[in-house]
N, C-alpha and C positions, 0 to 999 in steps of 0.2 A: 504494500500500500504506500509506503514511503516513496518508492520509485514513481508511482503514478502521480502523487502529489507534486513531486519535483518536476516531472514532465509537464504537467498542466501549468505549473508556475512559469516554466521556461517558454511554453507556447504563448501564454499571455504577454510575457515580456517581449517576445518576438513580434506579436501583433501590434503592440504599442509602438515599437520601433518602425514598423512598416507604415503605421498610421502617420507618424511624424514625417517619414520620408515622402509620402504621397499626399500630405496635407488632408488627411481623411479622418476616420473615426473607427472605434471598435464598439461592438455591442456585447453586453454580458449581463448576467443577473448579479446584483449586488447583495450584500449581507442582509439587507432588509427585504430580499426577494422581489425587487423591482427590476424590470428590464430597463437598462440605461444605455445611452450613447456617451462615450468618452471621446472628446475631440482632441486633436493634436495639441491644442493650446491649453489643455487641462480642464476645459469646460465640460460639465456633465449635465446631460439632459435626460430627464425621466421619460421613458416612452410609455410605460403602463405599469400599473400595480398588478402583481401576480395574484391570481385567485386561488386561495388555499382550501377550497371546498372539496 
């Protein structure tokens, strides 16, 4: 499981680097279970609240 967590972390870091390179954004679910866009300039936009039903 440790390997999987490390791999996921590195994948996220790589996505952020590519977003900066192409002046784009990444999409992920944050700790509060919201789907968010994180832009290259650090700005975060909430796309939607996740439904926990």
